[in-house]
C-alpha positions in Angstrom: 12.9 -0.4 12.8 10.0 -0.6 15.2 6.3 -1.1 14.3 5.4 2.6 14.7 8.2 3.6 12.3 7.0 1.0 9.8 3.4 2.2 10.3 4.3 5.8 9.7 6.2 5.0 6.4 3.7 2.5 5.1 0.5 4.5 5.8 2.2 7.5 4.2 3.0 5.4 1.1 -0.6 4.1 1.0 -2.0 7.6 0.7 -1.5 7.5 -3.1 -4.1 4.7 -3.4 -7.5 6.3 -4.1 -9.4 3.4 -2.6 -10.7 5.3 0.5 -13.5 7.8 0.6 -12.4 9.9 3.6 -9.5 10.3 6.0 -8.3 12.6 8.7 -11.4 12.3 10.9 -10.7 12.2 14.7 -13.3 10.0 16.3 -13.0 8.3 19.7 -13.8 4.7 20.2 -16.8 3.1 21.8 -15.6 0.4 24.2 -12.1 0.4 22.6 -13.4 -0.5 19.1 -13.5 1.8 16.1 -11.1 4.5 17.1 -9.9 6.6 14.1 -7.1 8.3 16.0 -3.7 7.6 14.4 -2.2 7.4 11.0 -3.6 5.3 8.2 -7.3 5.3 9.1 -9.8 6.1 6.4 -13.6 5.6 6.2 -16.1 4.0 3.9 -19.8 3.8 4.2 -22.1 0.8 4.1 -25.3 0.7 2.0 -27.3 1.4 5.2 -25.2 4.5 6.0 -22.9 3.1 8.7 -19.4 4.5 8.7 -16.7 1.8 8.6 -13.2 2.6 9.7 -10.5 1.0 7.6 -6.7 0.6 8.1 -5.1 1.9 4.9 -1.5 0.6 4.9 0.9 -1.2 2.5 2.6 -4.4 3.6 5.7 -3.2 1.9 6.9 -0.2 -0.2 10.0 -2.0 -1.4 9.7 -2.8 -5.1 12.0 -4.5 -7.6 10.5 -2.5 -10.5 11.3 1.0 -11.6 8.1 2.4 -13.1 8.5 6.1 -13.7 5.0 7.0 -12.4 5.2 5.1 -9.1 6.3 6.7 -5.8 7.5 3.2 -4.6 9.8 2.6 -7.6 13.2 1.0 -7.1 15.1 4.3 -7.8 13.0 6.3 -5.3 15.0 7.7 -2.4 12.3 7.5 0.2 12.5 5.3 3.3 11.6 1.6 2.9 9.8 -0.7 5.3 8.1 -4.1 5.2 5.7 -5.6 7.7 5.8 -9.4 8.3 2.4 -10.9 7.9 2.2 -11.5 11.7 3.2 -7.9 12.4 0.5 -6.5 10.1 -2.1 -8.9 11.5 -1.3 -8.1 15.2 -1.2 -4.3 14.4 -4.6 -4.5 12.7 -6.1 -6.3 15.7 -4.5 -3.9 18.2 -5.9 -0.9 16.2 -9.3 -2.5 16.0 -9.4 -3.1 19.8 -8.0 0.3 20.5 -5.0 -1.1 22.4 -2.2 0.0 20.0 0.1 2.4 21.9 1.7 5.2 19.9 4.6 5.0 22.4 6.1 1.6 21.5 9.6 0.3 21.5 11.0 -2.8 19.8 8.9 -4.6 17.3 
């Protein structure tokens, strides 16, 4: 499974977390930094009013528990994915710099 497939699965799974204040805004980057284009980007606001783009993604949606209320429970039939720590770190930096390509192969 390549990084884009994992990103698609794990940003979709993260949408159930209510930690972000906004999402779905399409904002271009300034100098390659701060782009909100792509899945898993939500926004928060600093005390001084600045908008902060955040990557909202799970590291994994594979779970050993079977909690009835959880979409990621063991018995759920949805697709599973897991990022290695390095993959997630590199992805975060690429998205921050605006260099992540939505047309990727391998991973």
